[in-house]
N, C-alpha and C positions, 0 to 999 in steps of 0.2 A: 743437440736434439733434446727436447724436453720429454723426460720419461715419467713425470709425476703422475699423469693420468693412468699409464699402464701399471705402475706400482700400486696406486690406490685401488685399482680394480683387482689386482692379484691379492692384495691383503684382505680385501673385503669379500671376494667371491671364490677364494681358493677352495677346491673340493677334495683335498687330501683325506680329511676325516671330519666327522661331525663333532664339534666341540661346543663348550659353553658360549664361546664368543660368537660362533656362527648361529647358535640358537637365539642369543640375545639380538643379533642383527636381524634375524628373521622376524622375531617378535616386534622389533622396532618398525620394520617395514609393514607388517600386518596392522600394527597400531595406527600408523600414519594413514594407511589405506582405509581402514574402517572409519577413522575420524574424519577424513576428507570426504568420503562418500556420504556419511551421515550429515555432515554440514551442508553439502550441496542439496541433498534430499529435503532436509528440514527447512532450509531457507527457501527452496522452491515451493514447498507446501505453504509456508507463510505468505509468499508472494501470491500464490493461488487464492488464498482466503482474502487477501487484500484486494485483489482484482474483482472477486465476487462481490464483496461489500461495496467497492467503488462503483461497480456497474449497477448495483441495486440503488445506491444513492443518486447516481447520475440519471437514473430513469425518472427522477423527480427534480433533483437539484440541477441548476444551470451550470455552464462552464464558468461564467462570470456573472456576478450580481452587483447592481448599483443601487445604493440607498443614500438617503440624505444624512449628512453628518450633523445637521443643525436642528432637525425636527422630524416629525413622523411622516410628513408628505412634502411633495415639491411639484412644481409645474414642469412638465416635459414639453419643451418647445420643438417646433419643426427643425430649427437649426441644430439642436442637439441630436435629434433623430438622424438628420443627414450626416452629421459628423461621425456618429457611431456606425452608421451603415457604410461610410466611406473607408472604414478600417478594413484592409484586405482579408484579415483572418475571421472577421465576423460574418456569420451566415444569417442569423435571425436576431432581431431586436424586438423583445416582447415586454411591454409595460404591464404592470399589475397593481392591484390594490388589495391589501390584506388587513385583517383585523379579527376581533372576536365579536360574536353576536349571540344573542339568546334566540334559540329556535323553539317555536311553540307549535304544538298540534293538539287539537281538542281531545284526541283519543290516546295521547301518550304524555309522558312526563316531559317537562321543559328541560332543555339542556343547552349549556354554553358550547358553541362550536367554533372552530377556526374557519374563517371564510376567506376565500381568495377570488378576487375579480380578475378575469383574464380577457385578453383580446383573442377571440376564437381562432382566427386565421393564423396568427403567429404562434399561438400556444400549441397548435397541432404539430408544427414543425419542431418545437422545442421539447415536447413531452410525449411520452408513450401512452398517455391515458386513453387516447382514442381507441387503442387496441386492447384496452383493459375493461371496456364496457361489458358488463355481464348481464344487465337487464335494462330494458328501455333503449333509448337512443342518446347520442351525444348532441343535445340541443339545449342551449341556454339562452336562446333568442327570445325576443318579446313576442308572445302569441296571445291574441285576444286581450291585449293590454296588460298581460301578466308575464313577468320573466320566469325562466326556468332555472333549475339548479341540478347539480349532480352530487350524489352522496356516496360515501363508501358503503358497500353492502353490509359489512359487519355493524357499522354504526346504525344503518337503517333497521337492521334486525333487532339491535338492542333497544331502539326507540319504538319498535313496533310499527314502523312506517313501510310503505311500499311505493312503487312507481305509480304516479298519477295522483298521489295525495297532495293536498294543499297545505302549506305551512306558512307560518308568520315568523319574520325575523326582526329583531330589534337590537340595534347596536348599542354598545356601552356609551358612545358619545351621545346617542339619542336619549338614553335614559338619564344621563347626567344633565343634558340640556333641559329635559322636562322637569327635573327636580329643582334646578337653579332658577328656572323661569316660571315655575308653577303652571306648566302647560301639559296638555295630554301628550304622552309619548307618541312619536311618529313611527309607526311600524309599516313593514312592507310585506306584501303577499307574494309567495313563490309557489310554483308547483314542481314536484319532483319529476324530472323527465328521464332520469337514468341512474343506474347504480354501477359503480366500478369496483373492481377487485385488483389491488396491486400488492405485491409482496413488499412488506414494510419492515424496517429494522426497529423503528420507534413506534410507539402505540398511537401517537397522534394521527388523526385523519382529518382531511380537509373537505369542506363543502365548496364546490366551484360554482360561481355565478358569472354573469357578463360584467365586463369592466364598467360600463356605464351604470348598471344597477348597483355595483359595489360603491361607486362614487356617491350615488344618492343615499345608499344605506349608511355609509360612514360620514356623510356630509363633507366630502372632499371636493365637491364641484368638479373643476377641471384639473384636479391634481391627482397624483399617483403616489404610491409608497415605495415603488422600486421598479427596476428594469432588469430583466434577465437576458443574457446574451448567450447564443449558441455559436460555437466556433467551428472552423474547418477541422481542427484537431484539438483534443482536450489538452495536450501538452503545451499548447500555445497560450494557456491561460495567464501565466505570469507575465509574459511579454505584452499581452493585450491589456492586462491590468495597469501596467505603467503608461501605455498609450492613452487609455481612457482617463486615468488620473490627470495626465497632462492636458487633455482636452477639457475636462469638466472642472478641474481645480480642486481646492481643499474643502469646498462645501459638500463634497460627496465622498462616501465611503465605498471603496471598490473591494470586493471579495471574490477570490477564486473558489472553485469547487472544493479545494483543500481547506481554505479558510472557513467555509461554511460548516464543515464537520471536523475542524482541526483537533479537538480533544480526542475524538475516536481514532482518527488517522495517526495521531502522535502515539497513542497507546499501542496501536498495532505495530508501529515501527519499533517502539521500545521492547515489545515482546519478541519481535524478530531478532533484534541484535542482542537482547538478553539471552535468548536461546543460543545464539552464535557464540557468545562468550562462555556459556556453560559447556557447550559441546567441544569447545577448544581444549577443555581439560583432557579429553581423550588424546588429542594430539600432543599435549604437553607431557602426559604420562609416557607416550611412545618416545618423545624426545629425550626424556630422562634415561630411557633404555639405551638411546644412542650414545649418551654421555658415558654410560657404563661400558658398553661394548667397545667403543673406540678407545677408551682409557685402557681396557684390558689388552687391546691390540697393541697399543703403545708399549705396554709392559712386556708383552710376549715378543714383540719385534725390536726390543731394545738393542740387541746385537746388530740386527740388520740396519737399524738407524745409524749406529756407530760406523758400520762399514760404508754406508752411503755418505756419511760426513767425511770419511777419509778419502773417498773417491772424488770429493769436490763439491758435493751438494751443500748448499748454504742453509742456515736455519730457516730462511724464508721459503726455500724449496721444500724442506721437510714439512714445514707447517702447511704448505699448499697440498701435500699428499693427503693429509688427514682431513683438511677442509673439503677436499674433493670426495672423500669417502662419505662425509655427511651430505654432500650435494647429491651423490649417487643414491643414497638411501632416500633422500627427499624426492628426487626425480622419479624413482620407482614407485614409492608410496603415493605421491601426489598424482602421478600419471595413472596408476592403477585405480586409486580411489576416485579420482576425477572421472575417469571413464565409467566406473561402476555406478557412481552417483548420478551421472547424466543418463546412463542406461535405465536405472531404476525410475528416475523421474520421468523419462520419456514413456516407459511402459505404463506408469500410473496415469499419465496424461492421456495416453491413447486408449487404454483398456480399463481404467478405473479398477485396478486390482484390489485395492483396500477400500472397502465400503464404509460409509458413515453409519453409526448406529441408528440415527434418526434422520430421514431424508426430508428435512424441512424445505430447503432450497435446492440442494444438490445431493446426489446419491453417493458419490465417492469423494475422497480427499482431492481437492483441486490442486493443480500444479502449474507453476509458471516459471520457466527457467530464464534467468537473466544473466547476461554475460558479465555484468559488473560483480554480481555476487560470486559467480564461479571464479572470476579473477581474484577477488579478495581472499577466498578460501585457499586457492592453489598457491598464490604468492605468500600468504600468511603462513601456511604450513611449511612451505619451502624455506622461508626465512628462519622459522623455528628450528628446522633441521640443521641449517647452516650455523645458527647460534649454538646449537648443542655440540657441534664439532669444534668450537673455538677453544675450549679448555683442553681437550686431548691434543689438538694440534699445537697449542702453545707449549704443553708439556713435552711433546716430542721434539719441538725445536730447541729445547734447553738441554737435550741429552748431549753429554760430552763424549767424543769418540774414544778417548782413552779409558774412561770409566765403563763404557759399554762393552768393550772387548777385553777388559783386564782379566776377567775370570773365565773367559771362554777358551 
């Protein structure tokens, strides 16, 4: 019968008296507990911030974007539309035209703005801007021979504009054409139909106009500059990217929601796992205590080890006893720390116990608990505890029975 587990528990949790060894063991367990709990809480908070930023960006960014790899614009055929709509994961196919234009109003200063021409029906399904209209109405259609536009409320305020004002837009392409051909610049009149307010991470704001009006403004005729796809689930973006690339070929660049803001997302991931590595130092300090406490147990139990060897225990069995002590410390510390970390994360998620100093977007620290992160923390901490018991167990396995009982 294998008694190594019983002996390991007796050595580790004997309650005859409080000693330096038991104190060091307790400190090791507390260290592993605190380190594991902190890791789970901090990683969950980083996940929460990532989800908040992702949701904000996806309120404007599509799940997948298609652009030309060979030029600014391209022709979007009915065959291509049918092929894209035939992909099961795709819900919405929304073509667009975008570029920069000079916006002029007689009572305000001229300003270069980002313009995006959209297909009204499909853009409604893709973007949340319809619910962000703060003044006027969402109407970019042709009315009395003049198209409408939507502007960001902050941008309107800065330019001294309001709903109902008539403005003139002139594209960079139109200005270039007038200079090279010595002709009068071709400008287009628009009237401001509505203002929108959306929480933005970046400062840039966009002026929305009808797709046909944008094609005339930028002289693209029947061409577009890109296609936005909305999917059944955002997580399907990578798989859809490969399917779209196979359908359209190398003349097109396909970007997922992650690719569109890759530098920002990469930095957030680096911060998350950088914090993970730094906080692992707490667990490593606790692990060093495990090395010390188990080594002292080996020295204290030197005679017992010799007796066990004379009873027939092999060096491998002796080694297993002390490895199991490290395993028990790890299981207690990781189990307690994991439970505590999950509890604190859940309380923060449900009740927002810790508030943010400035509530720009959210009031309290966001939390998102992910099974992968919890698994990495628990398995990593447990492996460190096992690694810490390797040296004491190796030392115990080398004890010779005769030397151990010689002076007893």
